[in-house]
N, C-alpha and C positions, 0 to 999 in steps of 0.2 A: 308773665306774658306765655312762657312754658306752657303751663296749665290750656290756654287760649288754643295750640298749635298742637295738634294730630297728627304723628305719622306713619306713612305708609311704609309696608316692607321694601328692603333697598331692591331696586332692580337687579334682574341676571344680568351681568357682567357683559354676555355675548348680546343681548339687544343693543348695545353700544358699542363694538369693536374698536371704532375710528375713534375713539375718547384714550387716549392715551394718559390720562391724568382723572381719578375719580375722587376731588376735593369740593371744588366749588359746587358740583353735580350733585354731590352728595348733601351740601347745605341749602342750597337754593334752587334747583332742580336743574336741566338740562334742554335752552341754555338761557343766561343773560347775556345779549352779547350789545357792547357799548355802541357798534360800528350803527346798529338800527337809529335812524330818526321816530321819531311820534307817529307821524306819521304814514312811516315805515312798516311801523310795529301795528299798527291798528290793518293798514291794510292784508300784512299777513295773518292778524288774526280773520280779518272778512275771508280770506281765502279756504279756510277751516270751517269757518261758521256756514258758509255758503254751501261747501262739500256738506257736510252733515246732515244741513236742510235737506238738502238733498236727496240724502238718504235717510230721511226724517227721523233726525235723532240729533237735532241741534239741542246742544246743551245737557243732553241725555246722553251719560257714557252706558249706560244696561248695564253698569255695576260692574265694566270693566275699567277698574283705574289706571292700568299701564298694559302696554303703550298706549299712548293715542294714534290713531289710522285715520288717514283721511283720504280724498282722493280728488285733488283741487282742478281746476279748470287749466288749461295752457293758453287757448286762443288762440294762437300762432298766425292765422290768418287776418285775422283783426291785427295782430300787433305787425306785423309785416306791412299793412296798408297804414296803417297810424306812422311807422316808426322808422322802418328800414325803406324807405322808399320819399326822399327829396324829388327824384323828378320828376314827383308828378307834378306839381306848383309849374315845374319848368316846361315843360307839354301842354299845362292847362294856356298858360300864356303864348305859348310859340304856333298852336294850332287852334283856329277857331271853326275848322272843320271837327264836326264830332268821331264821325268814322277813323278821320288817320289820328283821331288824338288816342284812342280806345285802342287802335291796331298797334301803336308804339310805345303804349303804357304796357298792355297784357304783354306783348315780346318783350318787353323789359324786364317784366316781374316772373316773365318767363324762364329769363338767365339768370337772376340776381334775388330771388324769396331766397328765404332758410326755413329751414327746420319743418317745412311742411310736406305733409304724405304728396301729393302732387302740388306742380307748381303751374296750375291752372286756376285763374281768379275771372273767365268769363261767366261764370256765374251773377256776378256784378250787373253786367249789362241790362240784366232787364229788369234789375232793382232800381234805374235811376233815370231820371230824363234825358240827361245828357252827362256826357263827361264833366264839361266845367259844373254842374250842380254837385256830382259825386266829389270832385278837389275840393269844392267848396265846403263840402261838408264834413272831407278831412280836416281842412284847417282848422275850424272851428272845435271839432273834437279833440283836436291837436291842443286849443288853446284850454283845454281843459285838464294837461295833465300835473298830475303834484309833482310837487318840487320841480317843475321844468326846466330852473336855472341850474341845476346840478349836470353835469357831464358824465353822465352813465351810457353806458350802451345801451344798443334800441332795445336790445331784450329785458331790460332791465329798468324801462320805463313805463310808469302806468298812468291810466286815466283818471277819472275820478272815479270813483265807484258808486255809480250811478246806480245800480241795480246788476243784477244776478248775470250779463252778460260782458260787464265790463270792470268782472273781478277773477283774475288771474295771478299764478305763481310766477315768481324770481326765477329765470331760467337763464342758463348760457346755452347758446344757439353758436356751432361752428359749422358750416356747409348744412350737411343733413343731420348733427349728430346733435340731440338736446339734452341735455344734462338739467339737475338741479341745482341752483347757486343759493350758497348761504351767504353771501356777501353783504346783498341790504335786506334778504328774508332769513336772519340767524337762530329763528325758531323761538324769540321771545313774542313774536305774536300767538305763536303756538301756548305760549305759558301764557297767556291773558287770555286767551280759550277757555284753557283749563282750570284757570281762577274764577272763572265768571259762572262756568260748569258745578265746581263747588259750591259755588256760592246758596247762602237762603234762597235767594232773590232768585235762584235762575228760572223756575215756570214763570214768572212774570217778565224777565227779561226775555225769554223766549217766543210770548208772543207779539212784544215791540220789535223785534229782530225779525221774526218770520213775516211779520206786516210791511219791514223795511225791505226785505230781500225782495218780497212777491208783489210789491206794487208798480204798477206800470208807468212809466216816467218814460217821455218822448225821447229825450237822450240817452237812453238803454235800448230804446229800442231801435232808435236809427243803428247803434252800434252793432244793436244784433244784425242789422242788416249787411254788415260787413265779413260774418262769418258762412261759411257754406253749409248748406244741409246734412253735414255728416258727421258723425259722432267723433266727438274728440275723444285725444289717447290718454285717456287719463289713469295713473300710475300710482297706486299705495306713496304715500309720504307720512313723517311723522315720528313717531317710537319717541316721542319727547316724554321725558319723566319730569312730576314736579311730586315733591316729596312729600307733601302734606295733605292729608284728607280732613281737614279745617283748619281756618287761620284767621286771624283777625282783619286780617287785608281784605279778604275775601269778602267776607260780609260788606265791607266798606265801600269798597269797589264796588259792588252789586248795587248797593243802595244811591249812591253817585249815578251810575250809569241811568237806574229806572228813574231817579228824579227828573233825569235830563230828558230822556225820553216821553215821560208824561207831559212836559209840555209841548208834544206834539209838531216841532220844530219841522222844515221842510231840510231835506240832507242839508244840504250848503250850509244852512246855521248850524244844524244840531251836531253832526260828523266833528268838525274842529271841537267843538267841546268833549265829545266822547275821545277823541283822541289826548289832550291835552290831561284830562281825569283818569284815564288810562293808562298810560305813560307817569304820571306821577304818584297814581297806586303800588305801580313797579317797583319806583324808587323806595317809596315808604315801605313797600315788601321786603326788599334786601334789605334794610338798615335794621327794619322791625325783627326781623331773622336774626342779623349779625347780635345787636344788642341782647335779643333773648338767649342765645348760646353761649356767650361772655356773661351773662348773669347781668347785663344792667338795664336800669329803666331804660323805659321807652324813650325813644328818640323824640330831642326836639328843635324847634327851630328857630333861631332868633333871627325876625324878618326885620330889615330895614325897609323902611319908605323915605329912598332917596331923598337927601337934602341938600341945597347948596353947597353948604359946608361938613366938612368932616365930623360926626359926631360920636359919641360914647356909643350908641346902640351899634354904627358900623365897627367898631370894634368889637364889640360884642357876639356880632353876627360873622365876623372873620372867623372867631375862634369858637363858633358852634360848627360852622361848615367844618373847619379844621377835625375838629373832635367826633363828626360824623362822618367824615371822609376815611376815618382810619378806623371806623368799627368792621365794615366787611375785613381789612385784611386781620383786623385782630380776633376775625372770626375763626378766619382759616390757620391761623396760628392755635388757636382755642381747641379746635377739634384734633388737630396732630397731637398736641400734647395731651390731651384728652386719650388718645388711642394709645399712650405711652403711658399712661394712669390705670388702665383696665387691668383688672387679674390676669386676664387672658394673656396679655402682655407680661406679666410681671413674672408671670406662671414660665411662659417661653423661653424669659432670659435666665431663666435657673436651667434650662434644659441643657443634658448636653452636648444635644447638636442648638444652640442656642442663636447663632447669625440665623441659620438654613428657618429657624424656626419663626425668626420674629420676619424675616424676609417674607415669608409665605404671607403672615399676618398683615403685612404693608401692602403685600398684594392685591390680600381678602379686600381690604378694606379701602385703600385708594391706587390699587391698579399701577403701583409704583412699589419696587422697580419692573419694568418691564422686561429689559436686557441688561446687558453687562455695561454698555456705555451707561444707563441711566446711573450707576453707581460704582465706585472703582476704590471705594475710601477703605478705613479700617474695618474687617469684620467683625466687628462689635456693636451690639445692640442699639446704645447710644449714641455712638458713630451715625447710625442708621438714622434712627428718628429723626436727628437732628438736620440731617440731609433731604430728608422727606421736609420737615418744614419749610428750609430755606426751598425745595425744588417747588413744593406747593405754593411759597409766597412769590416766587418769579415768575411763577406760570398765571398766577391771582393777577398780580400786575398789568399783565399785558391787553385783559379785556374786562372781566368781571370787575376788578379794581376800579375803571374809569365808569364804571354803569352810573354812580351817584353823582358824577361831573357832566356827564354825557346828558343823562338823562334830567337833572334837575335842570340843566339849561338851555333842552330842548322846550319844556315848559314853561319855560320863563320862571324858575324860581331861586338859581342858582344866576348871579350875575360879575361882572367887573362894572359896570356902570359907575364912572364920577372916580372910577380907582383904580389897581391893578392887583388887587387883590380879590380874591372871588368870595361872597358872600351871599348872603341870603336875601334880594332884593325883588322882591313878586312883581312880575309886569300885568299891565292891564288888561289881557289876556286871560292872565291865570285867575285874577280877581274875579272878572266876569262872571269864568265857570264855576269858580266855588260859591257865588252868590249864587248862580240858579242852579245848583244843587244842593243846594244847603237853606236856602230862604225859601217859606213856604208863600208868603205873600211880601210882609214886612216884619220885621225882629227889629228891637232896640239895640241901638248900635254896642252896647257895652254885653249884652247879650250874644251878640253876633261873636264878638271878638271871646270870647267865653267857648265858642260853639268852636273857631278855629282849631283851641288849642285842644280841645276836648279830643274832636276827632280827627285831628291833622299832627298836633302837636305845635302849629304856628303860636310864635309868642311875638304882637305886635305892642299892646299895652304892659301898664303898670302892673295889673292884679297878675298876669298871667306870666310875667316878670319874676315877680317874686314866690312863684310856684317851682321855677328851675334854677334860680340863679341866687348867689351869697348877697348879703348883706353887704359888701365890700363892692360888689360889681354893680350893683342897683343903683342907679341914677333915677328917682324918682321924675324930676322933669325932664331926663331924656327920653323917656319913656312915652309919658305925656306930650311931648312934641312931635313923637313918632308917633302917636293914635291920631292925634290932631292932622298932621300929615295925610294919614289914611283916608279919614273924613274927607278930608276938601279933594284925597283925588277919586272917591267913591261919588262924590258928590258931584265932580267933573263929570264921572260917568253919567249920568241921570240914576245913579242907583242906590244916593242917599237925602233923606230929607230930614232938615233939623226943623221942629215947630216950635222950641223956647230955647234957653239957653240951658234947660235940664235936660232934654230929650231931643236923642236925633233917631232915625228910623231907618236901616238899609232896607231897601228897597229891590222886590225881584220883579221887574214889571211884565217879562212873558207869563210868571203865576199867575199875576194879579187878572190878567186877560185871559188866561184860559181858564181862572176859576169863575 
């Protein structure tokens, strides 16, 4: 795997002055963030893509690998109208008179709107036949809010990305103060954008995504009516770092997204599959990179198709999950240990000023310790490297160490269904996305299982299990039953047909319709 990963030069530490340690970032980039849901990752990705497309450089870094720079939309007039505006429905209900309703609402917005240069919303009156029509439209557009059940503040709520007018960044707005927020847009969407930019499929993806961003959509045109005809206050964002020039995950991610785009589905149908597959490949990127650093084999995933009762496959799936879940922390540990094994460190350890020299090396490679509070142990290189390992692992467990569980659960791969232990148990939504992205029209069932193993490391059946498990772990009948349950699931989904006792085919009905 190391041969398929080409590293870029390390970034200048001054590019990320807010980062107090640089270990997770050196391994995976700046940054993987477990608190982002799959949809929020996708929305952040779209803010980067839309901004770069606006500047004529979609999926084209123009030879500049770092740092990523882009200027996303804010659209604060729109967001005040949709999400900082509960009074609108009360005014519409209480006032049949159009003039009175408009006057009350405009006065309220003049007192309560936040983050806009001028609290002047009078431009809306000429764009709608009546206030009640305007209020009804606001209600309709609010119903398209992504993850509307979550209790986010108004400036961190997002409409469905119908088009460029409904794509904007996460912000923290307090009165007239507006700043970028990193809670819901934590940079993982920026990493996703960079991965696709470096994919060999980037030229084809550019065509499809540009068409999606430029396509005239009635809902997006209605959203455009909410914004005044004044330029948005665009500011540079980015400085994101992705360590690898080339990586096998980039290729797989680009291929899957391209196959979904080629189905020519409407946005409402296509985007959920892109969301699922994008976050799945981010999770695979973390584990694949960690395995390469630890010099392990490619990660595999024993997947249980949920059975009424506990099975051996379930136990093996739990073990598979636990083994993979430990990989990122092992990679962090190995990275620090490797620093201690370098000739540079060994030479520094014999220097008359050994501790000071090794401390500077630690700062150069991990930005630690930054001050005296970070380390107050013995002035010995061995103790220093031990403390760096401890501090790096402690920091890793807060966020990056939870990515496997968070992203896996978000895409429907990791589950507790039927038990209190986490393991791999793919949902129908994930299975659909995998079929749409991998089955040209139809594919023999055994070939499909083999393909899932080859491309993703997923183990459902006996043949694939034999390649990753020992003879003592394998129970052929258990995996045969697991494979049969998956076949039954796919038949229920309308994506598998059995023609005879010995011949079953997985079918992609959407691909067949296109062809």
